N, C-alpha and C positions, 0 to 999 in steps of 0.2 A: 667295676660296676658296683660289687658287693661292698667294697670299701666305701665307695662315695655314699651309697645308701646308709651305711652304718654310721658315718659322720654326720650326714644331713638329716636323717630321721630317727634312727634308733637312738644315737646318743643323745640329741636335745630332748626327745621324749622322756628318756630315763633320767636326765639331769633335771627336768623340770619336776617330775613326779618326786625325785629324791629332795629337791628344795623344798616343795610344799610340805613333804613329810618331814623334814628337819625343823621347819618352823613350828609345826604341831608338836613334834617332840619337845622342843623349847619350851612351849607353853605348858605342857604335860609335866616337865621336870619342875618348873618354876611353881606350878599348883602343887605338886607333891612336896615340894621344899617348903612351901608357906605352911603346910600341914604339921610340918615338922619343926615350925617356929622361925623360919628365915623372914627377915623384915623385907618389905617391898624396897625401902630405901637402901639397905645394904645391898640387895641384889643388883639394883640399878648402877649404884656407884661402881661396884666391882665389874658389873657387866661392861660398861663403857671403857674402863681402865683395861680389861682382858682384851677388848677389839683394837684397843690403840696400840697395846704391846704385839698383837699379831700381826697387825699392819705395819709396823715399824721398819721390818727388813725391806718391805715392798717399796718404802719412800727412796732408800738409796738406789734402788734399781731404775724407778721410773723417774726420779729427779733429774738424772742426767738427759733424759729425752726431752722433757717439758721445760726444765729450768724453774728454780724456784725464785729467781730474780723478778718473774711476772707478778709474784703475790703483793699486789699493791694493797693500800688500806681499803679501797671500796670493795674489793674482792674479800679482804680478811674480815671486813665488817658484815658481809652477807654470810660468810661462813659461821662467824661467831653467832649471828641470829638463827642459823640453822641449828647450831648446838642448843640455844636455848629453847626453841620450838620442840627439838627432839627429846630434850629432857623432861619437859612438861608433858609431852605426849607418852613418854615411856612410863613416867609415874603413874598417870591417869590409867594407861592401857594395863599394866600389871596389877594395879589396885583393883580394876575392873575384873581381871580374871580371878583375883584373890575372892572378891565378893560373888562371882558367878561361875563361869566354867570356861575351859579352852574351846568347847563347842561354840558357845554364844560368841567369843573373840574371833573365831574362823568365819562365822556366819556374817558378823557386822564388818569384819575387814573387807567384804566384797562390796561395802558403800564407798570405798575409796575413789573409784573411777567416777561414780555420780557427783561425790562431793567436789573433785577435782575439776569436773566439767562446770559445775555452778561457780566456782571460783575463777575458773578460767574465762567464763563469760563475763563475770563481774570486772575482772582485770583486762578484759579485752584481749585476750590470748587465744580464745576460740571463737569463730564466727557463728552467729546465731541467725540463720536463714530460715525463717518459719516456713517458707513454701518449699523447702527442700525435705523430701523424705527421711534423709539421714538425720537432720537436725530433729524433726519431730519424733523419730525413734529414739535418740538419746534424751530427749525431754520426758517421753513415756517411760523410758527404761529408768531414768532418775527418780521419777514418781514412784514406779513400782518398787524400786529397791528401798526407798525411803520408807514406803507403807510396809514392806516386809520387815525392817528393822523395828518399826513400831510395834508390829505383831509379835515379833520374837522377844522383845523385851517386856511389854506390857501383860502378854498373855501366855500362860503355861499350857493350860488345857489337860485333858486326860493323860496319865502316864502310859507311855507306850513300853518303856523299859524302867522298872523300878530301880531305885537306888539301893545299894548294899549298905551304904552309909552316906548321909547328907554332909558334905564337906563343911567344916567350919559351922556346922548348925546354921546354914544360910537360910534366911527367909524369903518371902516373896520381896519384901523391902529390900533386902540385900541384892537379890536378883536385879530388880528395877534399877537400884543405885550402880550395880556392876555395869549393867547394859548402858546406862546414861554416861558413865565414865569411858566405856569403851566408844561410844559414839563421839565424845569429845576427842578422844585419842585420833580417831580417824578423820575428824575435821582439822585437827591440828597438822596430821599427816599431808592433808590436801594443801594446806598453807605452806607446808615444807616444800611440797612439789614446786609450787610457783616460785618459791626463793630459789630452790635448787636449779631451776630452769635458766635463772638470770646467771647463777654461778657457772654452770656449764658452758653457757655461751661466752663468757669472759675467760674461763680456763678450762678447756676441754681435756682435763686428765681425771678420770673418775678416781683412780686408786689414791692419788694425792689429795683429792677434795675429800674423799670418805676418810682418810687418815686425819686430815685437820679437823674434820667435823667431830670425829670421835674424841680427839685430843681437846678439843673446846668443850665438848659435852662433859668429859671427865673433870675439867677444870670447873665447870659450872656445877656438876652434879655432887662433886664432893663436899663441899662446905654445906650445901643445902641440905644433903642427906645426913650429914654429921649433926646438923642442928635439929633435923627432925627425929632422928634415931640417937638419943643421947646415952643409951645403955653401951658401955664399953664391951660387954659379954656378947651383945648382938654382932659386933664386927669381928669376933675371933671366929674363925672357921674350922671346923673339925672334919676329918675324912668320912663325911656322909653324903647324903643326897644333896644338901646344900651346895657343898664344895662341887660336886659334879655338875650340878645345874649351873654354876657360875662358870666354871671352866668350859662348859660346853657351849654355853651362851656366846663367849668370845669367839671360838672357832665357827660356831654355826652362822653367826651373823656375818663373818667375812666370807664363809662359802656361798651364802644366799646371795650376796652382792656380786660375787663374780661369776655365779651361774646366771643370774638374771641379765647382768651386763653382757656375757658372751652370748646368751641367747638372743637378746636384743639385737646384737650386730649380725647373727647368723640368720635368724627366722623371723624377726620383725617384733613389734609390740602385740599385735593381735595375737600371736602364736602363745607368747608368753602369758598373756592375761586369761586365755581360756582355761589354764590349769588352776586359777585361784580357787573356784568353787570346790576343787578336789579336796580342799583341806577341811571342808566341813564335814565330809563323810569320814575323813581319817580321824579328825578330832573326836567326832561323835563315838566311833567305834573304840579308840584307845581311851576315851574319859570313862566309857562304861566298863571296859576291861581292866584299866589300872587304878581309876580313882573311884570306881564305884558310883559315878554320876547316874543319875536319871535322864530318861530321855521323854520329852514332853512333845505332844502333838503339835502345840504352838511353836515350838522350836523347829519342827520339821517344815511345818506349812511356811513359816516365816522364811527359813533358809531357802526353800524353793522359790519364794517370791523374789528374795535378794538376788538369787542365782539368775532368774530370769531377766530382772532388770539389768543385772551386770551384763549379761549377754547381748541385751538390747543396746546398752550405750556402746560396747564393743563392736556390734554389728553396724550402728550408725557411723561409728569411727572408721570402719573397715570400707563403707559404702562411701564416705566422704573422701577417703584417700583414692578410690577409684575414679570419682568424679574429677578430683584434682589431676589425676594421670591423664585422662581423657582430654581436659582442658589443655594440658601441656602439649599433648599429640596435635591436638588441634592448632594451637599456637605455632608449632613448628610449620603447619602448612599454611600459615598465615591468616587463620580464620577468627583468632581470639587474641586479646590482651595477655601478656605474660602473667604468671602467678606471682602473687607477692613473695613468695619464697621463705615464709616464716614457718617454722616447724610447730605443728600443733602441740599443745602441752601434753596430752595424754599419750602422745608417742614415747614421752620419758617417764610414763607411769611405773614401769618395772626397772628402769634404768640402774636405780641404786635402792637397796633396803635401808631401813632405818635401824 
C-alpha cells in the first residue's frame, strides 16, 4: 500500500516539481552566463549538440524495439521541419530572456496551451462546439491568458521588490522587445506541437523522435549561429558559468523530456499541466535572489491572469474528456454513435519538451 502510494502519488509530484525547477534553473543559468558575455547563438548551438550526444546511447537501446527501417522520407521531412521551428523558437526565446528575465519567460510559457488550442482549432484538430461549457471555458481561458501576457509585457507598474542591479542595463523598450520575442517563441512552440502530433502518429517512439529532432536542430543551428556569431573567441569555452550552463542544458533538456513523457503515461496530461504555473514562483524567487532582478506589480498581476487562463483551458480540456468518456459509456449501451477516436492535440501538450 505504502509502496503503491509512493509510486503513484509522491514520486510523480516530486518529479514534476523537479522538472519545473530544472527548467527555471536552466533559464537562470543562461541569464547569468549572458551577463558574463555568453552569446545566445553559441549557447543554442552547443545546447542542441549536447542534447544530441546525451540521447545518442538511448538510440541503440530503443531502435531494436521500434526499428529504424520505418523512417521514411515523409517522416524525416516532418522531423526536419520540427528542427527548423525549434531552432527559431529557441533563438527567439533565449534572446527574449536576455532582454528581460526568466520570470517573464516562465509567465509567458503558460500561454502555450492557449496558443496550441487556437492552432488546433484552425487545423481542425480540436472541436469547437460553442454550446459546450468546456469549449466556452477554453475560449475564455485563452482570452484571459493572452490578456495577462499583454499586461505583463506592456506594463511594469510599481516595484514590489527593487533590483540590486538591473541586468544588462535593460530598459522598458528591451523588456517589451524581450516579451514579444518570448511570445513568438511560444507561438512557434504551438506550431511545433501540431507537427509533432503528426510525427508521433506515424512513428510513436518518443526517444528516437527526440534524438532525430535534436540532431536535425544541431545541423540547422550550427551554420546559422556560426554566421550570426563570427567571433572565434566567443566559441571557445572556459571552465566558468558559460560551460556549466551549456552542459546543464544538455542534461536538463533530456531529463525534462523523460519526466514529462513518464508522467503523461502514468497520470495523464492534466496532472502534468497543472504544475506549469509553479515555475513562475520559482523563477521570481530565484531571479530576485541570484540575479538581483526587480519584481514589478504588472508582472505579478499578469502572471496571475495567465495562470487563471491556463487553468481555464486545462479545466475545459478535462471536462471535455469526461464528456467523451460518458459518450463512450452511452455508446456501449447502444444509445449513441461511436466516438471519432481522435486524440485531442492538447493531450500531447507535455509529451515532449523542446
